[in-house]
N, C-alpha and C positions, 0 to 999 in steps of 0.2 A: 593187432597191437592192443594190449590190455590198458584200459583207461585208469589212470591213477586216481585214488580217492583223495581229494584235497580237503584238509582240515585246517581251519583258521582259528588262531588264538591271539590273545594280547601278549603272551609270553610263552616260550618253550624252555623247559629245563631239562638238560641232558644229564641224567644220573639220578637214580632214586635212592641215594644214601642219605646220611644225616643232613648234610648241607642242602642237598636238592629238595628234600621233603620240607625242611624248615622254610626255605625260600618260597616254595609253593604255598605253604600255609599262610605266610605273611602277605603274599600277593593276593591270594584268594580272599583273605579277610577284607582287602581293600577293593573288592569287586572286580578284580582282574580275572579274565578267563585264561587259565594256564593249564598246560599239560606237562606231565613228567614222563620222560621217555627213558626206560631202563632196559639195557640189553639182556640182563640175566632173567631167569624164569620167575624170580620174585624180587621184591624190593627189600632194601635194608639188610642184605646178607651179612655185611661186616658188623652191623649193629648186633645181630644175633650171636655172633661168636665173641664179642668183646667182653672184657672183664670176667673171663671164665664162664660166659653165658649169663652173667648178671648185669652187664652193661655199666661201666664206670662213667655215668652220663655227664658229670661235671665235677668241678672242684671248687669248694667254697672260698679258697684262697687265690682264685684265678686273677692274674695281673699280667701286664705286658712283659714283665720280666720272666715269665714262664714260657716264652716263645722265642724261636730262632728264626731270624730273617736277615737278609742283607740290609734291610731298613728296619731297625729295631723299634721305630716309632709307628710303623704302619698299622699295627694291630690295635693301637690305642683307641681309635675312633669307634670301631665296631664293638670292641669289648666294653666301652663306656655306654654304648647304646643298647646292648643286650647283655645283662649280667647273669651270674649264676642264680641269683634270686628270681630272675624272670623265668628261667627254665624250671626251677624248683616249684614256682607257682603253677606252671603248666602240669607238672607231675602230680602235684597235690590236687589240682582241679579234677584230675582223672582218678584220684584216690589210689595211686600206686604207692605201696609201702616201700620205703627205702631206708638205708642206714649209712652212717659215716664210718669209714675205715680210717686208717692212719693218714695223717697229712692232708686232711680235708677232702679225701676222695669219697664221693657218693655213689652207692651201688643200689640196684633194685634188691629188695628182699627175696623176690621170687625168681623172675626171669627177665632177660633182655627183651623177650617177646612183648612184655608189658609196654616198653618204650616204643617199639615198632607199631603195636596196635594203637597206641595213643596218637602217633604221628599220622597213621593212615586214617584214623577216625577224624582227626582235625582237618586233614585234606578233604575228606568226603563232605564234612560240614561246611567247608569253605568253597565247595563247588569245583575242586581240583579234579582233573581227569588223569588217571594213572594208567600208563601203558607199559606192561612188562613184556619180556620176550620181543623187544623192538630193537633190532640191529640196524644201525644207521649206515647207509651206504655213502651218503654225500651231504655236505652242508655248503650252501652257496648264499650269496647276498646280492640283491639288486636294490630295490626300494624297500625290501624286507628280507628276513632270513627264511630260507627254504631248506627244510630237512627231509631228505628222502629215505624212507625205510620200507623196503618191500613194495607192496602195492599202494602204500600210503604216502602222501606228501603233506608235511606239516608246515604251516606258514605263520609267521608272527613278526612284528616289528622289533621284538626283543628276544635275545637268546642268552640263556644262562648256562655256563659250562660248570657242571658239578660232578665230573667224571672220576674224581679221585686221583691218586698217584699210582706208583708202580708196586706198592707193597702188597704181599699175599696174592700173587697171580693166580693161585688155584681157586681164589674166590672171584676171579674174573677181572682182576686189575689189568689195565693196558695203558699205553701211552697216548690214547686217543685225545685227551685234553690238551696235551702238549702239541700234538700234530695240528689241532685246530688253532692254537695260539700262533704257531708258525705260519699257518695258512693265512692268517690275518696280520702277519708281520709283527707279532708281539715277541719281545725278548724272553728267553727262558734262562733262569739261573741253573747252573749245573746241578743235576740231581744225584742223590746217593741214598742208600738205605739208612734209616734212623730207628732208634729204639730197637736195636738188633744185637744178638749175642756176638761176641768177638772170638776169633779163632787164635789158638796158641800157635807160635812158631814151632819149628821142628824140635828144638831143644826143650822148650817148655812143655810141649806135648808129651815128650818122653818122660819128663819129670813129674807131671801133675795129673794127667788125664785119668789115671787109675783112682784118683780121689773123687771121681764124679759123684755128685750128690752131697758133698760137703759144702756147707754154707757158713758165712760169717758176716757180721755187720762191719763194714769198712767205709773208708772215704776213698772214692775213685776220682782222680783229677787229671785233666788235660785241657789244652786250649783255653786256659784261664778260668775254667769252670770246675766245680767240685760238688759231689753228691754223697751224702752219708745215708746209706741204706744197705740192704743185704746183697752180698755177692755169692754166686753159686758156681762151683766148679762143675763143668760138664765133660762129656766124653771127647769134646773137640776144643774146648776153651773155657771161657768165662761168660756167665749170664747173671740173672738176678737183677733187681731194680737198679742197684748202683751202676752196674755195667751197661744196662740198657740206656740209662740216662746219659752216661758219659759217651756212649757210642755215637750219639747224634752230633757230638763235637769232635770226635776223633777223626783224624785224617791219616792216610797211609804214610808210612815211614816215621810216624810220631810214636813215641812211647807214652804210656799213661803211668801215673804213679798211684799206688794203692797203699793207704794207711791201714795196716792190719789191727792197730790198737788205738782207735780214735780217743783223744783226751786222756790217755793212760800212759804211764811210764813203766814199761815192762821191767827194766833193769834196776829200778830204784832200790829194791831190797838188796840186790847183789852189790850195790855200791857202798852199802853199809859194811863196816869191818867185821861185824858179828856173824855175817852170813857166809857160808861156804861158797867160794867162787868157782864152781865146777859146772860142767855141761848139764848135769842132772838138775841142779838148781835153776839153771837157765830154762830148761825144758818145762819145769814145773811152773815157772813164772809166766811163760808164754801160753801154756795150756790153760791157765786161769782165764785167758781172754779169747783165745782162738781154739777151735775144735782140735782135739788131740792129734788126729792124723795130719791135719794141715800144719799144726805147730811143729810136729816132729819132722815132717818132710821139709818144711821151709828152713828149719835150723840145720838139717843135714846138708842143704845146698848153700845156704847163706850164712850159717854160723861160723865161728872161728875155725880156721883150717886146722890149727893145732888145738885139740880139745883137752889138753892137759890143764889142770887147775891154774897153774901159773900164767897161762896164756890170757886169762880173763882179767886183764888190767883195766884201770879206769878208762884208758884211751880206747881199748878194744870194745868195752861195754858201751861207751858213748857212740862209737861208730856203728855198733849193732843196733842200738836204739834208733839211730838215724835211718838205717835200712828198713827197720820194722815200719817206720812211718813214711817211708818213701820207696817201697818195692817197685822197681821199674820193670814194666812188662811191655814188650814190643809185639803187638798183635800182628799176625800174618795177614789178617783181613777180617771180614765179617761173614756171617751166615747168609748174607745177601737178601734180596727182596723177598725170597720165599719165607724167611723167618722175621723180616722187619715188620714192625707195627705201623710205621709211617714212612713217607718219602720226604727227605730233606731237600730243599730247593723247589724249583717250579716256576710258574709264570712270575716274571719280575714285577715286584710291587710298584716300581716306578711307572709301569704301564697302566696302573689302575687308580681309581679314586678311592681313597681310604674310607670315605663316607658311604659310598654306594657299591663299590667293587666293579664299577663300570670301566671299560677300556677308555683311555684318554684319546685314543686315535680312531676307534670304531664305535660310533654311537650305537647304543642298544645291545652291545656285547658285554657280558659280565662273566667273571671267573670267581668261584667261591670254593671254600673247603681246602682239601689236601692238594689240589692241583696248583694252588697259589704258593709262593715262597714264604709261607708262614708255617712253622712246625712247632707243636707244643711239646712240653716235657711229658713224661709218663705220669698218669694219675688223673685222667679226665679232661686234660687241657685240650687235646686234639678234638674231642667231641665238642667242647665249648667253642672252639674256633669255628667248627662246622655250624653250630647254632647261631653264633654272632655274625659270621660273614653271610650266612644264608638269610638271616633276618634283615641285614643291611641291604642286600640286593632285592629281596622280596618287597621291602618298603619303597624301593626306588622304581619298581616296574610300572 
């Protein structure tokens, strides 16, 4: 029988992504001996593909209102303790050039590799030990946590679960973090794909998918939320920032409303008696706001059934205006975890301390990052939750 190599630490962190690395850095700075265990062949794989390879690492407008959770107050403590300015200071300390895009989003000028290099360097300088290609077979707890991985056995009084959610399985995402939570009898909020493209139903697919590539600035709304950004027609449905944002709130069997002309009145000119009230004038008016192909197709489907000039009465024009600002689309579903940027739901925040991310019922057990029921909007917010929740746990180890 092969003798296992026993390695002892003050804390073990499962997952070498954004949250896990930040947790390790903060704990290491406080003199804790910590190890990060990552099952993939390298750390930070999702960091490297984020933001089109440039890593949208935070958002200067980050606030609790940018997050979805069964407990909307839970994120406040961690976000207050670790702000965007804190992470920006770390980026500037390492002389990483960055820039602001729309809506407060911060990106690296060069590559997401800069952020990963920074985190790994901080880990090394804090004495953190990093273990890649470390598949965990079993986690148990007696007087301390025992993590078995191949011929090695890691032991520590504290265990941090930073294994992420179910999004992008091709990058190695699994439900391991949820399994651990259940093993220790913690509740899980139902999970679903978030920040994900939506699929057309059969009829809308037939009507619109040949317009793939057409985009427009819209307001997408459902579930009491609304987002004004670009919408993109795809070969299977709708995507683009507005749709990704609203997808995190969308639930099956619900319609979403799309305002094709935010803050504009398309039919205003036609309501004036000096303008011809015909379908050509109507198309011209909508084309000024919406790309031609989408405007024409939308009017062919939703415009007046009788397109004779006399049909465009004040009443019909006002009804058409209402439809333009409230196009009801009933998605058939989403593109699933394969195309989702995040997982909505996760470990119930009622189980955790908002200050430290530690389990209320199992001392020394922490959950951070995407595995927790806190999901950010598009635009750097999920990375900031990783930094903030990781820092909270790291300072408590």
